[in-house]
Each structure stands twice: as structure tokens, then as C-alpha cells.
BAMISE-899083 format. One record per residue (C-alpha): x, y, z; residue number from 1. Coordinates in nm, 4 decimals. Example, Ala and Ser with C-alpha at 12.3 -4.5 7.8 and 13.67 -1.06 7.14 Angstrom:
BEGIN
<rec><u>1.2300</u><v>-0.4500</v><w>0.7800</w><n>1</n></rec>
<rec><u>1.3670</u><v>-0.1060</v><w>0.7140</w><n>2</n></rec>
This chain:
BEGIN
<rec><u>0.0000</u><v>0.0000</v><w>0.0000</w><n>1</n></rec>
<rec><u>0.1279</u><v>0.3463</v><w>-0.0945</w><n>2</n></rec>
<rec><u>-0.0188</u><v>0.6945</v><w>-0.0555</w><n>3</n></rec>
<rec><u>-0.1020</u><v>0.9208</v><w>-0.3477</w><n>4</n></rec>
<rec><u>0.0802</u><v>1.2552</v><w>-0.3176</w><n>5</n></rec>
<rec><u>-0.1738</u><v>1.4656</v><w>-0.5113</w><n>6</n></rec>
<rec><u>-0.4545</u><v>1.6675</v><w>-0.3534</w><n>7</n></rec>
<rec><u>-0.3466</u><v>1.6421</v><w>0.0104</w><n>8</n></rec>
<rec><u>-0.5475</u><v>1.8315</v><w>0.2707</w><n>9</n></rec>
<rec><u>-0.3696</u><v>1.9982</v><w>0.5623</w><n>10</n></rec>
<rec><u>-0.4453</u><v>2.0409</v><w>0.9313</w><n>11</n></rec>
<rec><u>-0.2544</u><v>2.3215</v><w>1.1051</w><n>12</n></rec>
<rec><u>-0.2545</u><v>2.2973</v><w>1.4847</w><n>13</n></rec>
<rec><u>-0.2754</u><v>2.6586</v><w>1.6040</w><n>14</n></rec>
<rec><u>-0.4435</u><v>2.6543</v><w>1.9452</w><n>15</n></rec>
<rec><u>-0.1286</u><v>2.6205</v><w>2.1557</w><n>16</n></rec>
<rec><u>-0.0395</u><v>2.8958</v><w>2.4041</w><n>17</n></rec>
<rec><u>0.3220</u><v>2.9752</v><w>2.4900</w><n>18</n></rec>
<rec><u>0.3648</u><v>3.0810</v><w>2.8531</w><n>19</n></rec>
<rec><u>0.7457</u><v>3.0930</v><w>2.8396</w><n>20</n></rec>
<rec><u>0.8819</u><v>3.4455</v><w>2.7876</w><n>21</n></rec>
<rec><u>1.0412</u><v>3.4487</v><w>2.4426</w><n>22</n></rec>
<rec><u>1.1838</u><v>3.8000</v><w>2.4774</w><n>23</n></rec>
<rec><u>1.1728</u><v>4.0980</v><w>2.7148</w><n>24</n></rec>
<rec><u>0.8182</u><v>4.2219</v><w>2.7501</w><n>25</n></rec>
<rec><u>0.6639</u><v>3.9077</v><w>2.6002</w><n>26</n></rec>
<rec><u>0.3052</u><v>3.8416</v><w>2.7016</w><n>27</n></rec>
<rec><u>0.1776</u><v>3.4809</v><w>2.6970</w><n>28</n></rec>
<rec><u>-0.0299</u><v>3.4174</v><w>2.3881</w><n>29</n></rec>
<rec><u>-0.0917</u><v>3.1873</v><w>2.0948</w><n>30</n></rec>
<rec><u>0.2218</u><v>3.0461</v><w>1.9359</w><n>31</n></rec>
<rec><u>0.0595</u><v>3.1025</v><w>1.5983</w><n>32</n></rec>
<rec><u>0.0603</u><v>3.4790</v><w>1.6571</w><n>33</n></rec>
<rec><u>0.4221</u><v>3.5277</v><w>1.7643</w><n>34</n></rec>
<rec><u>0.5506</u><v>3.8119</v><w>1.5482</w><n>35</n></rec>
<rec><u>0.8453</u><v>3.7793</v><w>1.3119</w><n>36</n></rec>
<rec><u>0.9248</u><v>4.0785</v><w>1.0949</w><n>37</n></rec>
<rec><u>0.5773</u><v>4.2236</v><w>1.1325</w><n>38</n></rec>
<rec><u>0.3985</u><v>3.9001</v><w>1.0439</w><n>39</n></rec>
<rec><u>0.2589</u><v>3.6285</v><w>1.2730</w><n>40</n></rec>
<rec><u>0.4173</u><v>3.2852</v><w>1.2585</w><n>41</n></rec>
<rec><u>0.1074</u><v>3.1230</v><w>1.1096</w><n>42</n></rec>
<rec><u>0.1289</u><v>3.3417</v><w>0.7989</w><n>43</n></rec>
<rec><u>0.4698</u><v>3.1952</v><w>0.7145</w><n>44</n></rec>
<rec><u>0.3318</u><v>2.8437</v><w>0.7574</w><n>45</n></rec>
<rec><u>0.0244</u><v>2.9044</v><w>0.5411</w><n>46</n></rec>
<rec><u>0.2331</u><v>3.0648</v><w>0.2671</w><n>47</n></rec>
<rec><u>0.4619</u><v>2.7612</v><w>0.2532</w><n>48</n></rec>
<rec><u>0.1672</u><v>2.5218</v><w>0.2373</w><n>49</n></rec>
<rec><u>-0.0123</u><v>2.7135</v><w>-0.0362</w><n>50</n></rec>
<rec><u>0.2987</u><v>2.7208</v><w>-0.2514</w><n>51</n></rec>
<rec><u>0.3174</u><v>2.3409</v><w>-0.2514</w><n>52</n></rec>
<rec><u>0.1577</u><v>2.1779</v><w>-0.5582</w><n>53</n></rec>
<rec><u>0.0500</u><v>1.8841</v><w>-0.3417</w><n>54</n></rec>
<rec><u>-0.1694</u><v>2.0830</v><w>-0.1012</w><n>55</n></rec>
<rec><u>-0.5437</u><v>2.1152</v><w>-0.1560</w><n>56</n></rec>
<rec><u>-0.7622</u><v>2.2344</v><w>0.1355</w><n>57</n></rec>
<rec><u>-0.6506</u><v>2.3859</v><w>0.4670</w><n>58</n></rec>
<rec><u>-0.8025</u><v>2.3584</v><w>0.8120</w><n>59</n></rec>
<rec><u>-0.6785</u><v>2.5505</v><w>1.1159</w><n>60</n></rec>
<rec><u>-0.7424</u><v>2.4026</v><w>1.4588</w><n>61</n></rec>
<rec><u>-0.7719</u><v>2.6999</v><w>1.6916</w><n>62</n></rec>
<rec><u>-0.9952</u><v>2.9917</v><w>1.7925</w><n>63</n></rec>
<rec><u>-1.1289</u><v>3.1686</v><w>1.4854</w><n>64</n></rec>
<rec><u>-1.1995</u><v>3.4933</v><w>1.6730</w><n>65</n></rec>
<rec><u>-0.8334</u><v>3.5258</v><w>1.7763</w><n>66</n></rec>
<rec><u>-0.6581</u><v>3.3903</v><w>1.4685</w><n>67</n></rec>
<rec><u>-0.8704</u><v>3.4993</v><w>1.1722</w><n>68</n></rec>
<rec><u>-0.7934</u><v>3.8746</v><w>1.2057</w><n>69</n></rec>
<rec><u>-0.4216</u><v>3.7963</v><w>1.1777</w><n>70</n></rec>
<rec><u>-0.4729</u><v>3.6070</v><w>0.8529</w><n>71</n></rec>
<rec><u>-0.6867</u><v>3.8451</v><w>0.6518</w><n>72</n></rec>
<rec><u>-0.8087</u><v>3.5379</v><w>0.4659</w><n>73</n></rec>
<rec><u>-1.1639</u><v>3.4080</v><w>0.4669</w><n>74</n></rec>
<rec><u>-1.0841</u><v>3.0999</v><w>0.2591</w><n>75</n></rec>
<rec><u>-0.9436</u><v>2.9001</v><w>0.5511</w><n>76</n></rec>
<rec><u>-1.1664</u><v>2.6626</v><w>0.7467</w><n>77</n></rec>
<rec><u>-1.1485</u><v>2.6717</v><w>1.1266</w><n>78</n></rec>
<rec><u>-1.2109</u><v>2.3981</v><w>1.3810</w><n>79</n></rec>
<rec><u>-1.2174</u><v>2.4812</v><w>1.7549</w><n>80</n></rec>
<rec><u>-0.9201</u><v>2.3449</v><w>1.9479</w><n>81</n></rec>
<rec><u>-0.9718</u><v>2.1041</v><w>2.2378</w><n>82</n></rec>
<rec><u>-0.8347</u><v>2.0867</v><w>2.5912</w><n>83</n></rec>
<rec><u>-0.5654</u><v>1.8344</v><w>2.4965</w><n>84</n></rec>
<rec><u>-0.3350</u><v>1.7924</v><w>2.2009</w><n>85</n></rec>
<rec><u>-0.5085</u><v>1.4623</v><w>2.1244</w><n>86</n></rec>
<rec><u>-0.8457</u><v>1.6369</v><w>2.1197</w><n>87</n></rec>
<rec><u>-0.7192</u><v>1.9011</v><w>1.8769</w><n>88</n></rec>
<rec><u>-0.5518</u><v>1.6325</v><w>1.6683</w><n>89</n></rec>
<rec><u>-0.8797</u><v>1.4394</v><w>1.6458</w><n>90</n></rec>
<rec><u>-1.0795</u><v>1.7547</v><w>1.5698</w><n>91</n></rec>
<rec><u>-0.8543</u><v>1.8408</v><w>1.2770</w><n>92</n></rec>
<rec><u>-0.8499</u><v>1.4899</v><w>1.1321</w><n>93</n></rec>
<rec><u>-1.2272</u><v>1.4593</v><w>1.1759</w><n>94</n></rec>
<rec><u>-1.2720</u><v>1.7649</v><w>0.9542</w><n>95</n></rec>
<rec><u>-1.1139</u><v>1.5587</v><w>0.6731</w><n>96</n></rec>
<rec><u>-1.2435</u><v>1.2229</v><w>0.7923</w><n>97</n></rec>
<rec><u>-1.3418</u><v>1.1058</v><w>0.4434</w><n>98</n></rec>
<rec><u>-1.0035</u><v>1.1873</v><w>0.2855</w><n>99</n></rec>
<rec><u>-0.7348</u><v>0.9309</v><w>0.2138</w><n>100</n></rec>
<rec><u>-0.4439</u><v>1.1146</v><w>0.3727</w><n>101</n></rec>
<rec><u>-0.3959</u><v>1.4403</v><w>0.5651</w><n>102</n></rec>
<rec><u>-0.0823</u><v>1.6447</v><w>0.6250</w><n>103</n></rec>
<rec><u>-0.0413</u><v>1.7642</v><w>0.9831</w><n>104</n></rec>
<rec><u>0.1809</u><v>2.0518</v><w>1.0925</w><n>105</n></rec>
<rec><u>0.1947</u><v>2.3293</v><w>1.3525</w><n>106</n></rec>
<rec><u>0.1518</u><v>2.7060</v><w>1.3314</w><n>107</n></rec>
<rec><u>0.4759</u><v>2.7838</v><w>1.5174</w><n>108</n></rec>
<rec><u>0.7039</u><v>2.6717</v><w>1.2339</w><n>109</n></rec>
<rec><u>0.7913</u><v>3.0024</v><w>1.0625</w><n>110</n></rec>
<rec><u>1.0911</u><v>2.8641</v><w>0.8706</w><n>111</n></rec>
<rec><u>0.8800</u><v>2.6063</v><w>0.6870</w><n>112</n></rec>
<rec><u>0.8963</u><v>2.6318</v><w>0.3067</w><n>113</n></rec>
<rec><u>0.7093</u><v>2.4693</v><w>0.0201</w><n>114</n></rec>
<rec><u>1.0264</u><v>2.2843</v><w>-0.0812</w><n>115</n></rec>
<rec><u>1.0384</u><v>2.1166</v><w>0.2592</w><n>116</n></rec>
<rec><u>0.6740</u><v>2.0144</v><w>0.2355</w><n>117</n></rec>
<rec><u>0.7279</u><v>1.8801</v><w>-0.1160</w><n>118</n></rec>
<rec><u>1.0363</u><v>1.6802</v><w>-0.0180</w><n>119</n></rec>
<rec><u>0.8536</u><v>1.5228</v><w>0.2761</w><n>120</n></rec>
<rec><u>0.5490</u><v>1.4254</v><w>0.0679</w><n>121</n></rec>
<rec><u>0.7632</u><v>1.2927</v><w>-0.2176</w><n>122</n></rec>
<rec><u>0.9698</u><v>1.0836</v><w>0.0243</w><n>123</n></rec>
<rec><u>0.6579</u><v>0.9365</v><w>0.1847</w><n>124</n></rec>
<rec><u>0.4816</u><v>0.8473</v><w>-0.1411</w><n>125</n></rec>
<rec><u>0.6892</u><v>0.5449</v><w>-0.2523</w><n>126</n></rec>
<rec><u>0.7064</u><v>0.3858</v><w>0.0958</w><n>127</n></rec>
<rec><u>0.5208</u><v>0.0537</v><w>0.0932</w><n>128</n></rec>
<rec><u>0.3340</u><v>-0.0665</v><w>0.4013</w><n>129</n></rec>
<rec><u>0.1063</u><v>-0.3582</v><w>0.4829</w><n>130</n></rec>
<rec><u>-0.0968</u><v>-0.1697</v><w>0.7467</w><n>131</n></rec>
<rec><u>-0.4454</u><v>-0.0407</v><w>0.6776</w><n>132</n></rec>
<rec><u>-0.3799</u><v>0.2900</v><w>0.8599</w><n>133</n></rec>
<rec><u>-0.0443</u><v>0.4646</v><w>0.8693</w><n>134</n></rec>
<rec><u>0.1341</u><v>0.7611</v><w>1.0207</w><n>135</n></rec>
<rec><u>0.4377</u><v>0.8996</v><w>0.8377</w><n>136</n></rec>
<rec><u>0.6512</u><v>1.1135</v><w>1.0690</w><n>137</n></rec>
<rec><u>0.9297</u><v>1.3490</v><w>0.9653</w><n>138</n></rec>
<rec><u>1.2618</u><v>1.2921</v><w>1.1413</w><n>139</n></rec>
<rec><u>1.5775</u><v>1.4967</v><w>1.0932</w><n>140</n></rec>
<rec><u>1.9249</u><v>1.3340</v><w>1.1027</w><n>141</n></rec>
<rec><u>2.1688</u><v>1.4944</v><w>1.3432</w><n>142</n></rec>
<rec><u>2.4140</u><v>1.5671</v><w>1.0605</w><n>143</n></rec>
<rec><u>2.1611</u><v>1.8113</v><w>0.9112</w><n>144</n></rec>
<rec><u>2.2047</u><v>2.0427</v><w>1.2101</w><n>145</n></rec>
<rec><u>2.4933</u><v>2.2506</v><w>1.0800</w><n>146</n></rec>
<rec><u>2.5775</u><v>2.6201</v><w>1.0644</w><n>147</n></rec>
<rec><u>2.3256</u><v>2.8288</v><w>1.2557</w><n>148</n></rec>
<rec><u>2.1349</u><v>2.5160</v><w>1.3519</w><n>149</n></rec>
<rec><u>2.4341</u><v>2.3416</v><w>1.5129</w><n>150</n></rec>
<rec><u>2.3381</u><v>2.4551</v><w>1.8635</w><n>151</n></rec>
<rec><u>1.9721</u><v>2.3459</v><w>1.8364</w><n>152</n></rec>
<rec><u>1.8553</u><v>2.0978</v><w>2.0969</w><n>153</n></rec>
<rec><u>1.5161</u><v>1.9471</v><w>2.0254</w><n>154</n></rec>
<rec><u>1.5587</u><v>1.6199</v><w>2.2098</w><n>155</n></rec>
<rec><u>1.7514</u><v>1.4031</v><w>1.9632</w><n>156</n></rec>
<rec><u>1.7489</u><v>1.0247</v><w>2.0072</w><n>157</n></rec>
<rec><u>2.0541</u><v>0.8129</v><w>1.9315</w><n>158</n></rec>
<rec><u>1.9918</u><v>0.4887</v><w>1.7418</w><n>159</n></rec>
<rec><u>2.2350</u><v>0.2305</v><w>1.6138</w><n>160</n></rec>
<rec><u>2.2139</u><v>0.3792</v><w>1.2651</w><n>161</n></rec>
<rec><u>2.2265</u><v>0.7451</v><w>1.3631</w><n>162</n></rec>
<rec><u>2.0868</u><v>1.0234</v><w>1.5792</w><n>163</n></rec>
<rec><u>1.7511</u><v>1.1737</v><w>1.4859</w><n>164</n></rec>
<rec><u>1.5239</u><v>1.4550</v><w>1.5998</w><n>165</n></rec>
<rec><u>1.1473</u><v>1.4613</v><w>1.5493</w><n>166</n></rec>
<rec><u>1.0034</u><v>1.7085</v><w>1.2997</w><n>167</n></rec>
<rec><u>0.6684</u><v>1.8867</v><w>1.2922</w><n>168</n></rec>
<rec><u>0.5351</u><v>1.7301</v><w>0.9737</w><n>169</n></rec>
<rec><u>0.3238</u><v>1.4182</v><w>0.9536</w><n>170</n></rec>
<rec><u>0.1138</u><v>1.2436</v><w>0.6910</w><n>171</n></rec>
<rec><u>-0.1757</u><v>1.0624</v><w>0.8538</w><n>172</n></rec>
<rec><u>-0.4560</u><v>0.8481</v><w>0.7218</w><n>173</n></rec>
<rec><u>-0.7747</u><v>0.9585</v><w>0.9036</w><n>174</n></rec>
<rec><u>-0.9006</u><v>0.6015</v><w>0.9441</w><n>175</n></rec>
<rec><u>-0.6355</u><v>0.5887</v><w>1.2154</w><n>176</n></rec>
<rec><u>-0.9054</u><v>0.7575</v><w>1.4321</w><n>177</n></rec>
<rec><u>-1.0701</u><v>0.4177</v><w>1.4722</w><n>178</n></rec>
<rec><u>-0.7712</u><v>0.2912</v><w>1.6725</w><n>179</n></rec>
<rec><u>-0.8596</u><v>0.4009</v><w>2.0278</w><n>180</n></rec>
<rec><u>-0.5552</u><v>0.2326</v><w>2.1840</w><n>181</n></rec>
<rec><u>-0.3055</u><v>0.4152</v><w>1.9656</w><n>182</n></rec>
<rec><u>-0.4793</u><v>0.7483</v><w>2.0150</w><n>183</n></rec>
<rec><u>-0.4759</u><v>0.7138</v><w>2.3922</w><n>184</n></rec>
<rec><u>-0.1058</u><v>0.6305</v><w>2.3884</w><n>185</n></rec>
<rec><u>-0.0280</u><v>0.9329</v><w>2.1710</w><n>186</n></rec>
<rec><u>-0.2005</u><v>1.1609</v><w>2.4195</w><n>187</n></rec>
<rec><u>-0.0037</u><v>1.0083</v><w>2.7076</w><n>188</n></rec>
<rec><u>0.3195</u><v>1.0415</v><w>2.5116</w><n>189</n></rec>
<rec><u>0.2528</u><v>1.4081</v><w>2.4418</w><n>190</n></rec>
<rec><u>0.1788</u><v>1.4751</v><w>2.8087</w><n>191</n></rec>
<rec><u>0.5240</u><v>1.3354</v><w>2.8929</w><n>192</n></rec>
<rec><u>0.6998</u><v>1.4975</v><w>2.5955</w><n>193</n></rec>
<rec><u>0.9552</u><v>1.6892</v><w>2.8062</w><n>194</n></rec>
<rec><u>1.1198</u><v>1.3575</v><w>2.8988</w><n>195</n></rec>
<rec><u>1.2223</u><v>1.1145</v><w>2.6258</w><n>196</n></rec>
<rec><u>1.2119</u><v>0.8170</v><w>2.8638</w><n>197</n></rec>
<rec><u>0.8704</u><v>0.8960</v><w>3.0177</w><n>198</n></rec>
<rec><u>0.7361</u><v>0.9725</v><w>2.6713</w><n>199</n></rec>
<rec><u>0.8488</u><v>0.6325</v><w>2.5417</w><n>200</n></rec>
<rec><u>0.7136</u><v>0.4460</v><w>2.8455</w><n>201</n></rec>
<rec><u>0.3778</u><v>0.6159</v><w>2.7924</w><n>202</n></rec>
<rec><u>0.3484</u><v>0.4200</v><w>2.4678</w><n>203</n></rec>
<rec><u>0.3383</u><v>0.0945</v><w>2.6626</w><n>204</n></rec>
<rec><u>0.5856</u><v>-0.1345</v><w>2.8387</w><n>205</n></rec>
<rec><u>0.7054</u><v>-0.3123</v><w>2.5251</w><n>206</n></rec>
<rec><u>0.7746</u><v>0.0044</v><w>2.3279</w><n>207</n></rec>
<rec><u>0.9015</u><v>0.1884</v><w>2.6353</w><n>208</n></rec>
<rec><u>1.1573</u><v>-0.0771</v><w>2.7261</w><n>209</n></rec>
<rec><u>1.2631</u><v>-0.1075</v><w>2.3627</w><n>210</n></rec>
<rec><u>1.3378</u><v>0.2649</v><w>2.3608</w><n>211</n></rec>
<rec><u>1.4948</u><v>0.2910</v><w>2.7077</w><n>212</n></rec>
<rec><u>1.7215</u><v>-0.0127</v><w>2.6649</w><n>213</n></rec>
<rec><u>1.7583</u><v>-0.0375</v><w>2.2878</w><n>214</n></rec>
<rec><u>1.7988</u><v>0.3333</v><w>2.2124</w><n>215</n></rec>
<rec><u>1.8529</u><v>0.5555</v><w>2.5155</w><n>216</n></rec>
<rec><u>2.0827</u><v>0.3201</v><w>2.7105</w><n>217</n></rec>
<rec><u>2.2650</u><v>0.0924</v><w>2.4683</w><n>218</n></rec>
<rec><u>2.1896</u><v>0.2303</v><w>2.1162</w><n>219</n></rec>
<rec><u>2.1447</u><v>-0.1199</v><w>1.9703</w><n>220</n></rec>
<rec><u>1.8164</u><v>-0.0623</v><w>1.7848</w><n>221</n></rec>
<rec><u>1.7874</u><v>0.1140</v><w>1.4520</w><n>222</n></rec>
<rec><u>1.5199</u><v>0.3754</v><w>1.3946</w><n>223</n></rec>
<rec><u>1.3258</u><v>0.1391</v><w>1.1668</w><n>224</n></rec>
<rec><u>1.3437</u><v>-0.1470</v><w>1.4187</w><n>225</n></rec>
<rec><u>1.1864</u><v>0.0674</v><w>1.6901</w><n>226</n></rec>
<rec><u>0.9207</u><v>0.1841</v><w>1.4432</w><n>227</n></rec>
<rec><u>0.8333</u><v>-0.1778</v><w>1.3597</w><n>228</n></rec>
<rec><u>0.8007</u><v>-0.2633</v><w>1.7304</w><n>229</n></rec>
<rec><u>0.5654</u><v>0.0312</v><w>1.7807</w><n>230</n></rec>
<rec><u>0.3675</u><v>-0.0582</v><w>1.4671</w><n>231</n></rec>
<rec><u>0.3096</u><v>-0.4138</v><w>1.5900</w><n>232</n></rec>
<rec><u>0.2089</u><v>-0.2837</v><w>1.9326</w><n>233</n></rec>
<rec><u>-0.0646</u><v>-0.0562</v><w>1.7980</w><n>234</n></rec>
<rec><u>-0.1659</u><v>-0.2292</v><w>1.4769</w><n>235</n></rec>
<rec><u>-0.0931</u><v>0.0759</v><w>1.2610</w><n>236</n></rec>
<rec><u>0.2019</u><v>0.1677</v><w>1.0457</w><n>237</n></rec>
<rec><u>0.4388</u><v>0.4092</v><w>1.2207</w><n>238</n></rec>
<rec><u>0.6837</u><v>0.5155</v><w>0.9523</w><n>239</n></rec>
<rec><u>0.9742</u><v>0.7524</v><w>1.0259</w><n>240</n></rec>
<rec><u>1.0700</u><v>0.9560</v><w>0.7190</w><n>241</n></rec>
<rec><u>1.4130</u><v>1.1264</v><w>0.7225</w><n>242</n></rec>
<rec><u>1.4271</u><v>1.4762</v><w>0.5721</w><n>243</n></rec>
<rec><u>1.7373</u><v>1.7007</v><w>0.5760</w><n>244</n></rec>
<rec><u>1.5714</u><v>2.0135</v><w>0.7155</w><n>245</n></rec>
<rec><u>1.6384</u><v>2.1272</v><w>1.0737</w><n>246</n></rec>
<rec><u>1.3822</u><v>2.4034</v><w>1.0109</w><n>247</n></rec>
<rec><u>1.1098</u><v>2.1385</v><w>1.0339</w><n>248</n></rec>
<rec><u>1.2098</u><v>2.0786</v><w>1.3960</w><n>249</n></rec>
<rec><u>1.2325</u><v>2.4467</v><w>1.4885</w><n>250</n></rec>
<rec><u>0.8990</u><v>2.5095</v><w>1.6563</w><n>251</n></rec>
<rec><u>0.9298</u><v>2.8305</v><w>1.8559</w><n>252</n></rec>
<rec><u>0.8680</u><v>2.7588</v><w>2.2235</w><n>253</n></rec>
<rec><u>1.1910</u><v>2.8774</v><w>2.3879</w><n>254</n></rec>
<rec><u>1.3778</u><v>3.2120</v><w>2.3819</w><n>255</n></rec>
<rec><u>1.6688</u><v>3.0520</v><w>2.1965</w><n>256</n></rec>
<rec><u>1.4269</u><v>2.9368</v><w>1.9233</w><n>257</n></rec>
<rec><u>1.2813</u><v>3.2847</v><w>1.8872</w><n>258</n></rec>
<rec><u>1.6252</u><v>3.4463</v><w>1.8623</w><n>259</n></rec>
<rec><u>1.7447</u><v>3.1975</v><w>1.6002</w><n>260</n></rec>
<rec><u>1.4355</u><v>3.2408</v><w>1.3818</w><n>261</n></rec>
<rec><u>1.4618</u><v>3.6200</v><w>1.4065</w><n>262</n></rec>
<rec><u>1.8230</u><v>3.6068</v><w>1.2919</w><n>263</n></rec>
<rec><u>1.7485</u><v>3.3778</v><w>0.9975</w><n>264</n></rec>
<rec><u>1.4422</u><v>3.5676</v><w>0.8765</w><n>265</n></rec>
<rec><u>1.6212</u><v>3.8974</v><w>0.9252</w><n>266</n></rec>
<rec><u>1.9061</u><v>3.7783</v><w>0.7067</w><n>267</n></rec>
């Protein structure tokens, strides 16, 4: 089974609030509205998506009354965000429930470009899987973090075949919503996201031990081996997709992230 790269609909998660001061005088607010060069972060993300030939319809998960004025665009559909990341995730996918595949990203990714979206989709398309529902997740190899990105720390994991960092792009088949076990585990993993070990254990004992012992402690598992263990555990295809773009991992939630993005966009 392979996905078709044409006519992909997109869910942009935009309801998250950043309570960490990004700069002097910062007031807690939506990550989507953090200003860069006079434009909110979400505008950069939407521009990149619309420039991709693979993208069809867009849906923003977040409060319309707060976000719409910053867009100046009435063509975007809105879905209210939920109390949890899983709830918002489900709300966005449910909007495109009848579609074959949906691209998921976040609104606090101002360095995203159409070329990065295209490369991710094109890399996912030829991957063959035997599962009925699949999740393709962008991962960035450590060697891609060079130049200005060399000091980035977004929780990389060291496998036998390399060190990888998670990215904020995913291709998801909405029929995955029928798998209640996997969805519950994803919510638990997100709640423990600040700790790699607790996050892995939240996926279940088998997957957690595989990560803690096979990756975190001894580095004997490859990235694909861990993905296959997780896929068997949940009965869905979990497919890591390497892309060479550290920008895909640069969601702005810390002062160092904000400073780096300002420097790059300013240049």
C-alpha cells in the first residue's frame, strides 16, 4: 500500500499557548501569533503550504476569533481546538475524515517552506506498508544540524544507525481515528513529551523498554526497528521519514528558538 501525493489536505494545529517568555516584555499568547518581521508565525506556515503543488484544502485548529484577524483570509476553514493535544488532533483529522491522507503541521514553524513540504510528501509516497492505517513522521538526522542550527537541541534520540530529531510534519490516514488504543497512547506520550524516557514508556511497556534499553541506554536498535516494534504494538504503520531540514524541527517555544528564527528571517 502506498499513498497518493496529489490533492493532500492539511491540518494546522494553532491553538497552543506559549507561557514561556520568548523576549523581554513578552506576554503569553498563541504560538501562531508570535511576530516575526511584522507578520505572525502562522502566515509563514500558510504561505509555505499554499505554494506546494501537493496541497489542496486547509483547516486551522484553533480559535477563529483570535486567529482569523491575523490572517486576513476568509478561505481558511477553522475547527475549535480542544483541551488536549489529542483532542485538537482528532478535531482536525475529523474535519477531513473522508479523505485518504492528511498532512499535519503546527503554526509555530515560521521557517517552513514549500520545498520542505514537497520533499517530505515525495519521500513518503513510494514507501510501501502492509498496514491499513499509517502515520508517516518526519525525522531529521543529526548531521543536518549545521551552521546556525548546530546549537539546536530538540531532544535528539541516538539509534544504532544514527541520531535523529522529530520534525513537525506528519502524513496521517484519518481512518487511524478508529484505533482508540493508539490514540490514547499518543495523548499520554505528548503529556510526557519533556522527557524522552517517560514519553516512550507512555506508549506501553514493550515500546518503552525497547526505547529505554535499545535506544537511550545501549543504542542497539535502529530507527526502523523501533518503528516496527511500535507498529506491531498498535496495529498501525508508524513510519519515520528522514528529511534534511532542521527548520522542520524548529517550533518556537523557547527564547533561543525565537532568537534563532529572528536572525534567519532577518538575514
